[in-house]
N, C-alpha and C positions, 0 to 999 in steps of 0.2 A: 474767344476761340471758335473757329469755324469747324463744324462737325462734318465728317465724311458723309457724302450723300448716301452711302450704303446704310449708315445708321439711321438716317432720316427715313429711308425706305422701310427698314426693320421696324421703326416706330409706327409706321402706318399699319404694319401687320399687327402689332400689339393693340393699336387703337381699334382695329377691326375684329378682334377676337374676344369681345365681351359676350360671354355665353353663360347658360344657366342650367342648374339641375333644380328641379322643383319638388316641393312637398305640399300636398293639399288633398282634398277628397271631395266627392260629390257628383253633380249632374245636369244642367242645360248643355247639351253635348255636341261634340263633333260626331259625324256619322260616317262610318266606313264599312265597306264590304270587301271580303276577300277577293283578290284579283283586280280590284279597282285601281285605275291609274289616274294621276292628277299631274298636270304640268303647270308650273308657275314661272313667270318671267320676273326677274328681280333686277332693278336698276339702282345702283349706288353711286352717288356723287359725293366725293370726299375731298376736303381741303385740309391739309396738314401743314402747320407752321411751327418752326422751331429748329434749333441747332444751326442757325444761319442759313436755312433753306426753306423753300416752300414747294409743296407738291400738290397738284390738283389732279385727281383721277376720276374717270367715269367707267364703271364696269357694268356690263349687262350679262346676266347669267340666266340660262334656261335649265331648270331642274325638273326631273320627272320623279314623282313619288309613286311607289307601287305598294299596295297593301298585301302583305304576305300572309297574315293570319289575324284573326280576331278571336280573343278568348277572354276569360275572366281576369287574366293578368294584364290585359291591355291590348293595344293594336301594334303588331310588329310590322314595321315598314322598311322599305329600302328606298334610298334617294340616290339619284345619279345625276351628275352635272353633264348635260348633253352638249352644252356649248358655253363658252365664256369669252367675252371680248372686252379688252381694257384699253382705254385711251389715256395716256399719261406721258409726261415729259421723261419719265424713267421707265418706259415700257419694257426696255430690254432687261430690266431687273425684276419685273413682275412675274410671279409664278402662276400660270393658268391652272385652274382646277378642273379643266375639262377631263371627263372620264372618272372623276373622283366619285367613289361609290361607298356607301355605308349603310348599315342596318341599325335600327334603333327601336326601342319600345316607347310608346306614348300612350297616356291615358286618354279617355274620351273627353277630358277637360283640357287637353293640350299640354300635359306635363311630360317633359322629356325624361328619359332614363338612360342607362348604360347602352352603349352601342359598340359595334366593331367595324373597323375599316376593312372593306372588301378589296378595294383597289384604289390607288391614288396616282394620278398623273404626276404629281409633285412628291417625289420620294422624301424630300426634306421635311415636308409636313407630316407624312406618314411615320417617319422615324422619331419625331418629337412627341414623346408620350403626353406631355402636358397639353400641347396644342391639339393632338389627335383626339383627346378625350373631351374637347369642347363640343357641346351640342346646345342649340338654342331651343327654347320652348317652341312648339309647333306654331309657326307664323307669328310668334310673339304674343299671341292672345291666349290667356288662361281664363277659362269660363268659371262662373261662380258656383255651379252645381245646383242652381235654382232657376226658375223661370226668369227671363229677362223682363224687367219693368223699368219704364222711363224714370230716370233720376236715381236709380239704385247705384251704390258704389260697393266695391270690395277690394281688399288688399291682398297681395301675394308677395311673399318674400322669396326671392330667387337666391339660391346659393351659387355664387359665382365660382365655377371650377377654375383650377389653375392658381388658386389662392384661398385664403381663409376668410373671405369677406362676403358680404351679402348686399343685395339690391332690393329695395322695397318699391313696389309698383302699386299705384291706386288706379283702378279701372272705374269707369262711369258710363252708364247707358245714357247717351244724350237724347235718344229718340229712335224713331223708326221711319224708314222711307220705302216706298214701293217703286221699283224700277222694272219696266217691262213685265209687270204683273208679279214680280218677285218681292216678297217682304224682306227687307234688310234691317238688321239692328245696327245702329251707329254707336260705336263704343270708342271712347277715348281713354288714354292712359297717361300718367305722369309718374316717372320713377327717378330715383337717385341711389347711388351706391359708391362704395370704394372697393378696389380690388388690387391684387398683386399678381404678377405673372413672371415666368421665366421663359424667354424665347431663345432658342439656340440659333447660332449663325456660324458662318465660317470664321468669324472673328472671336468666337467664344460665346458663352451664355450672357444674356443681358437681363439684369434684374430691373423690374419697373413696378411702380405703384400707379394705379389708375383711379381716376375719379370720373364718374359718369352721371350725366343728366339726360333724360330721354323723354320725349313726348311722342305719342302715336295716335293714329285714328284708324279704326277698323270698320269694314263693312262686312257683316256676318249674315250669310244666308241661313235663316232659321230652319227652313224646311229641309234643305240639303245638308245642313250641319257643316258648312264650309266657310272659310274666310275667302271672300271674293277679291277684296283689295285691302292692302295694308300700307299706310304711309307713316314713316317714322323720321324723326330728327333727333340725333344724338350729339351732345357736346361732350367731348372726351379729353381729359388731360392725363398725360403720363409724365412721371418723374423718374429718371434713371441716372446712372453714373455718366451717361453720355449727353445729358442735358434734359431740358424740358420741352415737351411737344404738345401741341394743342390741335384738335381736329374737330371739324363739324362734318357729320355724315348724314346725308338725306337719302333715305331708302324708300323705294316704292315696289311693292310686290303685288302681282296681279295674276289671278287664275286665267290660264289660257285655254279656251275651248278647243 
């Protein structure tokens, strides 16, 4: 049976919304100041296969983060998608997130918390409670709460929102590099997990189970307390009433001066 291309597109949405709420405590930290602004450029190349179809997309997103407040409760931040460009065979069905704005609370270890939607260019996403509540850990890297030492490892369990499942990630300090006089910690991670999600569409709700394997590499500026570059590869499988879908997503996120 050949699946309607619309369902294949919706599958790519499911494959792209693996997000986490985090639980941890401690300190080798992200460093933020009230009023600080950070701009990141994120490039995602995604290949999705299943349901009798294949979709390859490339999306470049520019996001600005503004530090609204710093307190004992954490760092309250606002993110806004300044621009988003997608190249795809089904580009007419892709929903741009340009203008999408949200506020969230994050700890100095990079752990995300509840947030609220301020404005969204895509009302479909804003109206979907499950999708709207998804929030990733800050840049994907959760710090251990101790000084970074070459060879050290630590585990973090991510509670995947939109379902009752978890993802466990093991981080490791591979070493240190000095670039233009800046000392960077090189940190890798490997994670796997299972999840479930409900995604609304004009055709009705779609129930899906997800399986995720992810590897990543981070360059963390110790003095500034910021991720300079993050590179991730995720292999994601979803299983739904409309078929099985498989995706490989390669993501690169870079701090833009």
